Structure formats: C-alpha cells, structure tokens
C-alpha positions as CSV (number, residue, x, y, z in Angstrom):
1,M,-171.2,-19.9,125.0
2,L,-169.4,-17.8,122.5
3,D,-170.8,-14.4,121.8
4,L,-171.6,-14.0,118.1
5,K,-169.4,-11.4,116.3
6,P,-167.5,-11.1,113.4
7,I,-164.6,-13.4,113.2
8,R,-161.6,-11.1,112.5
9,T,-158.6,-13.0,114.0
10,E,-157.0,-16.3,113.9
11,A,-157.9,-16.8,117.6
12,D,-161.6,-15.9,116.8
13,Y,-161.5,-18.2,114.1
14,Q,-160.5,-21.1,116.2
15,L,-162.9,-20.2,118.9
16,A,-165.9,-20.5,116.2
17,L,-164.4,-23.6,115.0
18,S,-164.5,-25.1,118.5
19,E,-168.0,-23.8,119.1
20,I,-168.9,-25.4,115.8
21,E,-167.6,-28.7,116.8
22,R,-169.5,-28.5,120.0
23,L,-172.9,-27.6,118.2
24,F,-172.5,-30.0,115.2
25,D,-175.2,-32.5,116.2
26,A,-177.7,-29.7,117.2
27,P,-181.0,-30.9,116.5
28,L,-183.0,-28.8,113.7
29,G,-185.1,-25.9,114.5
30,T,-183.4,-25.2,117.9
31,P,-181.4,-22.1,119.1
32,E,-178.4,-24.4,119.2
33,C,-179.0,-25.2,115.4
34,D,-179.5,-21.5,114.5
35,R,-176.2,-20.7,116.3
36,L,-174.4,-23.5,114.3
37,D,-175.8,-21.7,111.1
38,I,-174.6,-18.5,112.0
39,L,-171.3,-19.5,113.1
40,A,-170.8,-21.8,109.8
41,T,-171.7,-18.5,107.8
42,L,-169.2,-16.5,109.5
43,V,-166.4,-19.3,109.2
44,E,-167.0,-19.4,105.6
45,A,-166.7,-15.6,105.3
46,Y,-163.6,-15.6,107.1
47,E,-162.0,-18.5,105.3
48,M,-163.0,-17.0,101.9
49,K,-161.3,-13.9,102.7
50,H,-158.1,-15.2,104.2
51,D,-157.6,-18.6,102.7
52,P,-159.5,-18.4,99.5
53,I,-159.6,-21.8,97.3
54,P,-158.2,-21.0,93.6
55,L,-160.4,-22.1,90.8
56,P,-159.0,-25.0,89.0
57,T,-157.5,-24.5,85.7
58,P,-159.5,-26.1,82.9
59,D,-157.1,-29.2,82.7
60,E,-157.3,-29.6,86.3
61,A,-161.1,-29.4,86.4
62,L,-161.2,-32.0,83.5
63,L,-159.0,-34.3,85.2
64,F,-160.7,-34.1,88.3
65,R,-164.0,-35.1,86.6
66,L,-162.4,-37.9,84.9
67,E,-160.8,-39.3,88.1
68,S,-164.0,-38.7,90.2
69,R,-165.9,-40.6,87.4
70,R,-163.4,-43.3,87.1
71,S,-165.7,-46.3,87.0
72,V,-168.1,-44.5,84.3
73,V,-165.0,-43.8,82.1
74,A,-163.4,-47.4,82.6
75,A,-167.0,-48.5,81.2
76,F,-166.9,-46.1,78.4
77,I,-163.2,-47.3,77.6
78,D,-164.3,-51.0,77.8
79,G,-167.4,-50.2,75.4
80,L,-164.8,-48.5,72.9
81,K,-162.9,-51.7,73.1
82,R,-165.8,-53.9,72.4
83,Q,-166.6,-52.1,69.3
84,G,-162.9,-52.6,68.0
85,V,-161.4,-49.2,69.0
86,D,-157.5,-50.1,69.2
87,E,-156.4,-49.9,72.8
88,A,-153.5,-47.7,71.3
89,V,-155.7,-45.1,69.8
90,I,-157.6,-45.2,72.9
91,R,-154.4,-44.5,75.3
92,V,-153.2,-41.5,72.9
93,A,-156.7,-40.2,73.4
94,L,-156.4,-40.4,77.2
95,E,-153.0,-38.9,77.2
96,E,-154.0,-35.8,75.3
97,V,-156.9,-35.5,77.6
98,T,-155.0,-35.6,80.9
99,G,-151.9,-34.5,79.4
C-alpha cells in the first residue's frame, strides 16, 4: 500500500494513479474509500499545477455548448423552419455564431 504523501514527481503521480485504479471500486465508508478520496485530491492538485487546462475562449465555449446540445439546437432550427424562417437566414446566423 502506498504511503500518503504529497505528489512531487511524475513517478509519485504514476504511483498514485495506479493506487487509485486499484481502489476504484472501494465500498463507501471504508478506509479504502477514504484513501481513494485523498489520493484523488492529491492527483487533482498535482494536475492543476503541472498540466492546467486553460479556460476556453468565449467562441470555444459557445461552440461546445451548441455541439453538446445538438439535438436541442436541431429541434430549435426545425421550429424556425416550421415558422417559415428561410433556411438561408438560418445558415447565415449559424455561421455567424460558429465562425
């Protein structure tokens, strides 16, 4: 069993990930589950320091939102078409939004 300590090196990080994998299905309320929770917190802190994920630009965030809700957007576009909005207008609006 891995001793709990700060993750300072890539080797420490890899060991912690291996231990997390081993403990992944630990039952709630057990010492193993507590250990999993602590290791996950340590790994998260290490990743934020050494490999932070940059915030998306506003355009990237909007595009992600549209893509992740593709069915909702498609239904909205179908509704516009049923109301008589010209397809060319819809296409131009989408191009404006998505770049």
